[in-house]
GUVEXTI-353429 format. One record per residue (C-alpha): x, y, z; residue number from 1. Coordinates in Angstrom, 2 decimals, padded with zeros to 5 digits. Example, Ala and Ser with C-alpha at 12.3 -4.5 7.8 and 13.67 -1.06 7.14 Angstrom:
<nodes>
+---------+---------+---------+-----+
|      xx |      yy |      zz |  nr |
+---------+---------+---------+-----+
|  012.30 | -004.50 |  007.80 |   1 |
|  013.67 | -001.06 |  007.14 |   2 |
+---------+---------+---------+-----+
</nodes>
This chain:
<nodes>
+---------+---------+---------+-----+
|      xx |      yy |      zz |  nr |
+---------+---------+---------+-----+
| -018.68 |  008.90 | -000.74 |   1 |
| -015.76 |  006.51 | -000.30 |   2 |
| -012.46 |  008.33 | -000.12 |   3 |
| -009.01 |  006.84 |  000.17 |   4 |
| -006.04 |  009.18 |  000.34 |   5 |
| -002.50 |  007.82 |  000.06 |   6 |
|  000.59 |  009.59 |  001.34 |   7 |
|  004.21 |  008.86 |  002.16 |   8 |
|  005.63 |  008.04 | -001.24 |   9 |
|  008.71 |  009.56 | -002.81 |  10 |
|  012.22 |  008.87 | -004.02 |  11 |
|  014.50 |  006.55 | -002.06 |  12 |
|  017.74 |  004.72 | -002.74 |  13 |
|  017.82 |  000.96 | -003.05 |  14 |
|  017.94 | -000.63 |  000.38 |  15 |
|  016.00 |  002.22 |  001.94 |  16 |
|  012.56 |  002.33 |  003.54 |  17 |
|  009.29 |  004.15 |  003.12 |  18 |
|  005.96 |  003.97 |  004.91 |  19 |
|  002.82 |  004.56 |  002.91 |  20 |
| -000.38 |  005.66 |  004.61 |  21 |
| -003.96 |  005.40 |  003.39 |  22 |
| -006.47 |  007.59 |  005.19 |  23 |
| -010.01 |  006.28 |  004.91 |  24 |
| -013.14 |  008.42 |  004.84 |  25 |
| -015.70 |  008.28 |  007.62 |  26 |
| -018.00 |  005.85 |  005.80 |  27 |
| -015.33 |  003.19 |  005.39 |  28 |
| -015.28 |  000.34 |  007.87 |  29 |
| -011.54 |  000.16 |  008.40 |  30 |
| -011.79 | -003.31 |  009.92 |  31 |
| -013.03 | -004.74 |  006.63 |  32 |
| -010.63 | -006.25 |  004.11 |  33 |
| -008.32 | -003.74 |  002.48 |  34 |
| -005.27 | -003.98 |  000.28 |  35 |
| -002.40 | -002.25 | -001.43 |  36 |
| -001.83 | -002.61 | -005.16 |  37 |
|  000.81 | -001.17 | -007.45 |  38 |
|  001.31 | -000.51 | -011.11 |  39 |
|  004.71 | -000.12 | -012.68 |  40 |
|  005.16 |  001.58 | -016.07 |  41 |
|  004.10 | -000.74 | -018.87 |  42 |
|  002.88 | -003.41 | -016.46 |  43 |
| -000.47 | -004.55 | -015.14 |  44 |
| -001.64 | -003.54 | -011.71 |  45 |
| -000.75 | -006.17 | -009.14 |  46 |
| -001.72 | -006.97 | -005.58 |  47 |
|  001.07 | -006.17 | -003.14 |  48 |
| -000.46 | -006.88 |  000.26 |  49 |
| -003.87 | -007.43 |  001.80 |  50 |
| -005.32 | -007.51 |  005.28 |  51 |
| -008.57 | -009.30 |  006.05 |  52 |
| -011.31 | -008.42 |  008.51 |  53 |
| -009.73 | -010.86 |  010.98 |  54 |
| -006.32 | -009.30 |  010.54 |  55 |
| -004.84 | -012.04 |  008.39 |  56 |
| -002.26 | -010.66 |  006.01 |  57 |
| -001.13 | -011.82 |  002.59 |  58 |
|  001.73 | -010.64 |  000.45 |  59 |
|  002.95 | -010.96 | -003.09 |  60 |
|  005.95 | -013.28 | -003.23 |  61 |
|  008.09 | -010.41 | -004.48 |  62 |
|  007.61 | -008.40 | -001.27 |  63 |
|  007.37 | -011.11 |  001.41 |  64 |
|  009.74 | -010.43 |  004.26 |  65 |
|  010.24 | -006.81 |  003.20 |  66 |
|  006.78 | -005.21 |  003.32 |  67 |
|  004.31 | -005.13 |  006.20 |  68 |
|  000.64 | -004.14 |  005.95 |  69 |
| -001.15 | -002.86 |  009.03 |  70 |
| -003.96 | -000.58 |  010.11 |  71 |
| -004.83 |  001.78 |  012.93 |  72 |
| -008.53 |  001.51 |  013.72 |  73 |
| -008.64 |  004.71 |  015.76 |  74 |
| -006.94 |  006.77 |  013.06 |  75 |
| -008.84 |  004.95 |  010.28 |  76 |
| -005.60 |  004.57 |  008.42 |  77 |
| -003.93 |  001.64 |  006.68 |  78 |
| -000.18 |  001.46 |  006.30 |  79 |
|  002.40 | -000.26 |  004.15 |  80 |
|  005.87 | -000.37 |  005.66 |  81 |
|  008.36 | -001.02 |  002.89 |  82 |
|  011.91 | -002.02 |  003.80 |  83 |
|  014.90 | -003.13 |  001.73 |  84 |
|  013.41 | -001.42 | -001.29 |  85 |
|  014.55 | -002.45 | -004.74 |  86 |
|  014.41 | -000.60 | -008.06 |  87 |
|  011.76 | -003.08 | -009.21 |  88 |
|  009.47 | -001.78 | -006.44 |  89 |
|  009.17 |  001.46 | -008.40 |  90 |
|  005.49 |  001.95 | -009.17 |  91 |
|  002.38 |  003.92 | -008.37 |  92 |
|  000.88 |  002.43 | -005.22 |  93 |
| -002.86 |  002.38 | -004.56 |  94 |
| -004.90 |  001.48 | -001.53 |  95 |
| -008.11 | -000.36 | -002.30 |  96 |
| -011.38 | -001.03 | -000.55 |  97 |
| -014.20 | -003.04 | -002.13 |  98 |
| -013.69 | -001.80 | -005.68 |  99 |
| -012.61 |  001.70 | -004.70 | 100 |
| -009.09 |  003.05 | -005.16 | 101 |
| -007.21 |  006.06 | -003.95 | 102 |
| -005.54 |  008.47 | -006.37 | 103 |
| -002.26 |  006.57 | -006.10 | 104 |
|  001.15 |  007.68 | -004.94 | 105 |
|  004.48 |  007.38 | -006.69 | 106 |
|  007.30 |  005.35 | -005.17 | 107 |
|  010.63 |  005.55 | -006.99 | 108 |
|  013.61 |  003.45 | -005.93 | 109 |
|  016.95 |  004.44 | -007.43 | 110 |
|  019.78 |  001.97 | -007.89 | 111 |
+---------+---------+---------+-----+
</nodes>
């Protein structure tokens, strides 16, 4: 069974940083394409960042230059480093893998 478990969210002031982690279950090939998505209240879920099997990364325009996606193959964990956070980054963040999602984790940025 595919399992993705996010951690690292919480409450932070604008301008602050957080690092989200996504631990992948044993049957996930961590070197495949993976991504982070988020959903703010009253809004559709949107792609935040993705990393391909070759390591190529892509970011939503709204987070370029502030967020960094990465992964640790040994730890089977994907990360999202979020810097210079803004109130509009407030959302539930999900890691995704081929149609599977984690339970989501809340990130709240206060102004």
